[in-house]
N, C-alpha and C positions, 0 to 999 in steps of 0.2 A: 823698587827703584829708589825711593826716598831714603830707605834705611841704609843703602849702600852707595848712594850718590851716583847712580849710573843712568844712562838713557834707556829708553824702551827697547831700542835695537840691541843693546848690550844684554839686557835682561832676557830678551827672546833668544839670542844666541846661547846664553847660558842654559836656558830651559831646553833648547835643542840638544845641547851637549849632554845634559842629564838624561834626555830621552835616549840618545845613542848609547849611553852607558847602561840603560835599563833601570834607571833610578826613578824616573818620573815619566808620566804619560799625559798627553793633552786630553782634556775633557771638554765636551761641548760647552759653549758659552765663554770661551776664552780663558778657561781656568786650567790648572795643572794639578795632577794628583801624584803624590809620592807612592812609589811601588815598594812594598815591603820586600826585604831580602828573600830570595827564593820564590817569590810570587811570579807566576807566568803572566805575561801580558797577552791578552787576546784582543787583537785589533778589530774584530768583527763588531757590527752594531749590536746593541743590547737585545733587540727583538730577535736576532738570529741566534744568539746564545741562549735565550729563553726558549725558543722553539726547539732547540736541540735537546732540551730536557725530555721532550716527548719520546724521542727515539732512544736516547741513552738510558732512560729509566724504564723503557718498555711500556709507556702508557698507551692504553687503547682508547678508542672512541667511546665517549661517555664517562671516562675516568675523571675524577676530581683533580683539578690542577692546583699546584701550590698557591698559597695566598700572596698578595703583593708584599705584605710584611716579610714573609719568609724569603721571597725572591730578593727583596731589598737587602736583607742580611746576607744572603748567599753571594750576591754580586757586588756588595759594597757600594750601593747607590741609594738614592733617596726613593721613598715610596712614589712620589709624583713622577719620577723618571721611569720607574717600573710600570706605573699606570699607563704612561704614553706608549711604552713598548707593548703592553698587553692590549691596548686599544688597537694598535696596528695589527696585531695577530688576530684580533676579533674581526677587523675589517677584511683581512685576508681569508677568513673562514676557517682558521685553524682552531680557534677557541670559541666557546659559546658561553653565554651568561655574563657574569661580571656585574659591575655596579656595586654600589654600597650595600654591604651585608649579604650579597649573593655570591654563591660559589661558582667559580668558572669551571667548565668541563672541557675536555678535549672534543672538538667537533670533527677534526680530520688530522691524519698524520701529515706533517708538512712535506711538500716535495721540494726539490732543489730551488725552483723558482720562488716559492713562498718564503724560503729562508733568505733569499737575497734581496 
């Protein structure tokens, strides 16, 4: 806003236009993220996209789940953001284990309710 001398409302309208063109997307916390050309935008919450890994990669109960670092790289988000999503999946009973230095494993294949 300061760099271009515009009001907050004008800046928000500009961000909405960028979203409509598929160039940017909102991120929790009031920030925006630039979407790279050709990158598909998945509007689902991160925990749903992470839970989908179980079914798309054919993971079974007891199988080791990817680490938070690997997931952060895969989804282009920070490790703390991934940790929150993984905690939510643990609370839902989809994942087991976790914590510092411990490997998470698949506890249950998510159902539609657990992914929403």
